[in-house]
LOTORPA-732436 format. One line per 8 residues: number of its first residue (from 0); for each residue x negated, y negated, z of N, C-alpha, C, O, CB. Coordinates in nm, 2 decimals. Glycine has a CB too. Example, Ala and Ser with C-alpha at 12.3 -4.5 7.8 and 13.67 -1.06 7.14 Angstrom:
BEGIN
0) -1.32/0.57/0.78/-1.23/0.45/0.78/-1.32/0.33/0.78/-1.42/0.33/0.85/-1.13/0.45/0.90 ~ -1.28/0.22/0.71/-1.37/0.11/0.71/-1.29/0.00/0.79/-1.34/-0.11/0.80/-1.41/0.06/0.57
! end
This chain:
BEGIN
0) -0.08/0.12/0.00/0.00/0.00/0.00/-0.09/-0.12/0.00/-0.17/-0.15/0.09/0.10/0.00/0.12 ~ -0.08/-0.20/-0.10/-0.17/-0.32/-0.12/-0.09/-0.45/-0.08/-0.16/-0.54/-0.02/-0.22/-0.33/-0.26 ~ 0.04/-0.46/-0.11/0.11/-0.58/-0.08/0.22/-0.55/0.02/0.31/-0.46/-0.01/0.17/-0.65/-0.21 ~ 0.23/-0.63/0.13/0.34/-0.61/0.22/0.35/-0.72/0.32/0.25/-0.80/0.33/0.31/-0.47/0.30 ~ 0.46/-0.73/0.39/0.48/-0.82/0.51/0.45/-0.74/0.63/0.50/-0.63/0.65/0.62/-0.88/0.51 ~ 0.37/-0.80/0.72/0.34/-0.74/0.85/0.42/-0.83/0.95/0.39/-0.95/0.96/0.18/-0.74/0.88 ~ 0.51/-0.77/1.02/0.60/-0.85/1.11/0.60/-0.80/1.25/0.62/-0.68/1.27/0.75/-0.85/1.05 ~ 0.59/-0.89/1.35/0.61/-0.86/1.49/0.73/-0.94/1.53/0.71/-1.06/1.56/0.47/-0.89/1.58
8) 0.85/-0.88/1.54/0.97/-0.96/1.56/0.97/-1.02/1.70/1.04/-1.13/1.71/1.09/-0.87/1.55 ~ 0.91/-0.97/1.80/0.91/-1.03/1.93/0.77/-1.00/2.00/0.75/-0.89/2.05/1.03/-0.98/2.03 ~ 0.68/-1.09/1.99/0.55/-1.08/2.06/0.57/-1.15/2.20/0.59/-1.27/2.20/0.43/-1.14/1.98 ~ 0.56/-1.08/2.31/0.59/-1.13/2.44/0.73/-1.09/2.48/0.81/-1.16/2.53/0.59/-1.29/2.44 ~ 0.75/-0.96/2.47/0.88/-0.90/2.50/0.93/-0.93/2.64/1.04/-0.96/2.67/0.88/-0.75/2.48 ~ 0.83/-0.92/2.74/0.87/-0.94/2.88/0.93/-1.08/2.90/1.03/-1.10/2.96/0.74/-0.92/2.97 ~ 0.86/-1.18/2.84/0.91/-1.32/2.85/1.05/-1.33/2.78/1.13/-1.40/2.83/0.81/-1.42/2.79 ~ 1.06/-1.27/2.67/1.19/-1.28/2.59/1.30/-1.22/2.68/1.41/-1.28/2.69/1.18/-1.21/2.46
16) 1.28/-1.10/2.73/1.38/-1.04/2.81/1.42/-1.12/2.94/1.53/-1.12/2.98/1.34/-0.89/2.85 ~ 1.32/-1.18/3.00/1.34/-1.26/3.12/1.37/-1.41/3.10/1.36/-1.49/3.19/1.21/-1.25/3.21 ~ 1.40/-1.44/2.97/1.44/-1.58/2.93/1.34/-1.68/2.96/1.37/-1.79/3.01/1.57/-1.61/3.01 ~ 1.21/-1.64/2.94/1.10/-1.74/2.96/1.06/-1.79/2.82/1.12/-1.74/2.72/0.98/-1.67/3.03 ~ 0.97/-1.88/2.81/0.94/-1.95/2.69/0.82/-1.89/2.61/0.80/-1.92/2.49/0.91/-2.09/2.71 ~ 0.74/-1.80/2.67/0.62/-1.76/2.60/0.64/-1.63/2.52/0.58/-1.53/2.55/0.51/-1.73/2.71 ~ 0.72/-1.64/2.41/0.73/-1.54/2.32/0.73/-1.60/2.18/0.77/-1.71/2.16/0.86/-1.45/2.34 ~ 0.69/-1.52/2.08/0.68/-1.57/1.94/0.73/-1.46/1.85/0.74/-1.34/1.88/0.54/-1.61/1.91
24) 0.76/-1.50/1.73/0.79/-1.42/1.61/0.68/-1.44/1.51/0.65/-1.55/1.48/0.94/-1.45/1.55 ~ 0.62/-1.33/1.47/0.50/-1.34/1.39/0.52/-1.27/1.26/0.57/-1.16/1.26/0.37/-1.29/1.46 ~ 0.47/-1.32/1.15/0.48/-1.26/1.02/0.35/-1.29/0.94/0.30/-1.41/0.94/0.61/-1.30/0.94 ~ 0.30/-1.20/0.86/0.19/-1.22/0.77/0.21/-1.15/0.64/0.26/-1.04/0.63/0.06/-1.17/0.84 ~ 0.18/-1.22/0.53/0.19/-1.17/0.40/0.05/-1.12/0.36/-0.04/-1.19/0.36/0.25/-1.27/0.30 ~ 0.05/-0.99/0.33/-0.08/-0.93/0.28/-0.07/-0.90/0.14/0.03/-0.83/0.09/-0.11/-0.79/0.37 ~ -0.16/-0.95/0.06/-0.17/-0.92/-0.09/-0.30/-0.86/-0.12/-0.40/-0.92/-0.08/-0.14/-1.06/-0.17 ~ -0.30/-0.75/-0.19/-0.42/-0.68/-0.22/-0.51/-0.65/-0.10/-0.63/-0.67/-0.10/-0.51/-0.76/-0.33
32) -0.44/-0.61/0.01/-0.50/-0.58/0.14/-0.57/-0.69/0.20/-0.66/-0.67/0.29/-0.60/-0.47/0.11 ~ -0.54/-0.82/0.17/-0.60/-0.94/0.23/-0.49/-1.03/0.28/-0.39/-1.04/0.21/-0.70/-1.01/0.13 ~ -0.51/-1.10/0.39/-0.40/-1.19/0.43/-0.39/-1.31/0.34/-0.49/-1.37/0.30/-0.44/-1.25/0.57 ~ -0.26/-1.34/0.30/-0.24/-1.45/0.21/-0.16/-1.57/0.28/-0.18/-1.68/0.24/-0.16/-1.40/0.09 ~ -0.08/-1.53/0.37/0.00/-1.64/0.44/0.04/-1.58/0.58/0.05/-1.46/0.60/0.13/-1.68/0.36 ~ 0.06/-1.67/0.68/0.09/-1.63/0.81/0.19/-1.73/0.87/0.18/-1.85/0.84/-0.03/-1.61/0.90 ~ 0.27/-1.68/0.97/0.37/-1.76/1.03/0.38/-1.72/1.18/0.39/-1.60/1.21/0.50/-1.76/0.96 ~ 0.38/-1.82/1.27/0.40/-1.79/1.41/0.51/-1.89/1.45/0.49/-2.01/1.44/0.27/-1.81/1.50
40) 0.62/-1.84/1.51/0.73/-1.93/1.55/0.76/-1.90/1.70/0.78/-1.79/1.74/0.86/-1.90/1.46 ~ 0.76/-2.01/1.77/0.79/-2.00/1.92/0.93/-2.07/1.93/0.94/-2.19/1.95/0.68/-2.08/2.00 ~ 1.04/-1.99/1.92/1.17/-2.05/1.92/1.21/-2.13/2.05/1.28/-2.23/2.04/1.28/-1.95/1.89 ~ 1.17/-2.08/2.16/1.20/-2.15/2.29/1.13/-2.29/2.29/1.18/-2.38/2.36/1.16/-2.07/2.41 ~ 1.02/-2.30/2.23/0.95/-2.43/2.23/0.97/-2.51/2.10/0.92/-2.62/2.09/0.80/-2.41/2.24 ~ 1.05/-2.45/2.01/1.08/-2.52/1.88/0.95/-2.56/1.81/0.94/-2.67/1.76/1.17/-2.64/1.90 ~ 0.85/-2.47/1.80/0.73/-2.50/1.73/0.70/-2.38/1.64/0.72/-2.27/1.67/0.61/-2.51/1.84 ~ 0.64/-2.42/1.52/0.61/-2.32/1.42/0.47/-2.36/1.37/0.44/-2.47/1.34/0.71/-2.31/1.31
48) 0.39/-2.25/1.35/0.26/-2.27/1.29/0.26/-2.18/1.16/0.31/-2.07/1.17/0.14/-2.23/1.39 ~ 0.20/-2.23/1.06/0.19/-2.15/0.94/0.06/-2.18/0.86/0.00/-2.29/0.88/0.31/-2.17/0.84 ~ 0.02/-2.09/0.78/-0.11/-2.10/0.71/-0.10/-2.02/0.58/-0.03/-1.92/0.57/-0.23/-2.05/0.79 ~ -0.16/-2.08/0.48/-0.17/-2.01/0.35/-0.30/-2.06/0.28/-0.34/-2.17/0.29/-0.05/-2.03/0.26 ~ -0.36/-1.97/0.21/-0.48/-2.01/0.14/-0.59/-2.06/0.23/-0.57/-2.06/0.35/-0.45/-2.12/0.04 ~ -0.70/-2.09/0.18/-0.82/-2.14/0.26/-0.80/-2.28/0.31/-0.78/-2.37/0.22/-0.95/-2.12/0.19 ~ -0.81/-2.31/0.43/-0.80/-2.44/0.49/-0.66/-2.50/0.50/-0.65/-2.62/0.52/-0.88/-2.53/0.41 ~ -0.56/-2.43/0.48/-0.42/-2.48/0.48/-0.35/-2.42/0.61/-0.29/-2.32/0.60/-0.34/-2.44/0.36
56) -0.36/-2.50/0.72/-0.29/-2.46/0.84/-0.22/-2.58/0.89/-0.27/-2.69/0.90/-0.40/-2.40/0.95 ~ -0.09/-2.55/0.94/0.00/-2.66/0.98/0.08/-2.62/1.10/0.09/-2.50/1.13/0.09/-2.69/0.86 ~ 0.12/-2.72/1.17/0.22/-2.71/1.28/0.34/-2.79/1.24/0.33/-2.90/1.20/0.16/-2.75/1.42 ~ 0.46/-2.73/1.26/0.59/-2.80/1.24/0.65/-2.81/1.38/0.68/-2.70/1.44/0.68/-2.72/1.14 ~ 0.67/-2.93/1.43/0.72/-2.95/1.56/0.80/-3.08/1.56/0.75/-3.18/1.52/0.61/-2.96/1.67 ~ 0.92/-3.07/1.62/1.01/-3.19/1.62/1.03/-3.26/1.49/1.03/-3.38/1.48/0.95/-3.29/1.72 ~ 1.04/-3.18/1.38/1.06/-3.23/1.25/0.94/-3.29/1.18/0.95/-3.34/1.07/1.17/-3.33/1.25 ~ 0.82/-3.28/1.25/0.70/-3.34/1.19/0.60/-3.23/1.15/0.59/-3.13/1.22/0.63/-3.43/1.29
64) 0.54/-3.24/1.04/0.44/-3.14/0.99/0.30/-3.20/1.02/0.27/-3.32/0.97/0.46/-3.11/0.84 ~ 0.22/-3.13/1.09/0.09/-3.17/1.12/-0.01/-3.08/1.06/-0.01/-2.96/1.08/0.06/-3.18/1.27 ~ -0.11/-3.13/0.98/-0.21/-3.04/0.92/-0.32/-3.02/1.03/-0.37/-3.12/1.09/-0.28/-3.11/0.79 ~ -0.35/-2.90/1.06/-0.45/-2.86/1.16/-0.59/-2.85/1.10/-0.60/-2.82/0.98/-0.41/-2.73/1.22 ~ -0.68/-2.89/1.18/-0.82/-2.89/1.14/-0.87/-2.74/1.12/-0.83/-2.66/1.20/-0.91/-2.96/1.23 ~ -0.95/-2.72/1.03/-1.01/-2.59/1.01/-1.11/-2.56/1.12/-1.11/-2.44/1.17/-1.08/-2.58/0.87 ~ -1.18/-2.66/1.16/-1.28/-2.64/1.27/-1.27/-2.76/1.37/-1.23/-2.87/1.32/-1.43/-2.63/1.22 ~ -1.29/-2.74/1.49/-1.28/-2.85/1.59/-1.40/-2.94/1.57/-1.51/-2.89/1.54/-1.28/-2.79/1.74
72) -1.38/-3.07/1.59/-1.50/-3.16/1.58/-1.59/-3.14/1.69/-1.55/-3.13/1.81/-1.44/-3.31/1.57 ~ -1.72/-3.14/1.67/-1.82/-3.12/1.77/-1.89/-3.25/1.78/-1.96/-3.30/1.69/-1.92/-3.00/1.73 ~ -1.87/-3.32/1.90/-1.93/-3.45/1.92/-2.07/-3.44/1.97/-2.13/-3.55/1.99/-1.84/-3.53/2.01 ~ -2.12/-3.32/2.00/-2.26/-3.31/2.05/-2.36/-3.33/1.94/-2.33/-3.29/1.82/-2.28/-3.17/2.12 ~ -2.47/-3.39/1.97/-2.58/-3.40/1.87/-2.70/-3.33/1.93/-2.72/-3.32/2.05/-2.61/-3.55/1.85 ~ -2.77/-3.27/1.84/-2.89/-3.20/1.87/-3.02/-3.28/1.86/-3.13/-3.23/1.89/-2.91/-3.07/1.79
! end
C-alpha cells in the first residue's frame, strides 16, 4: 500500500472520556510511502494545525491562519 490516510480519531482517549481538553484528532496523507500532508485538530481548544509540502505549516485559531516557522529563531551568537 503506497497511498493512504493514517487517522487517529481520538488521541488522548482518557481526557476525551473525562471531558478534559487535552485530546486531538490526527490525520496524515501518505503518498508513495511518504508523508504529504498532516492535520491535528484540538476541538476543545478550537485549534487546528496542518502542514503540506516542505516548509508549509500553519495554525488555524479563532478564524486566523498563522504560518508557523520551520525552525525556531536562535538568538545566541557563537
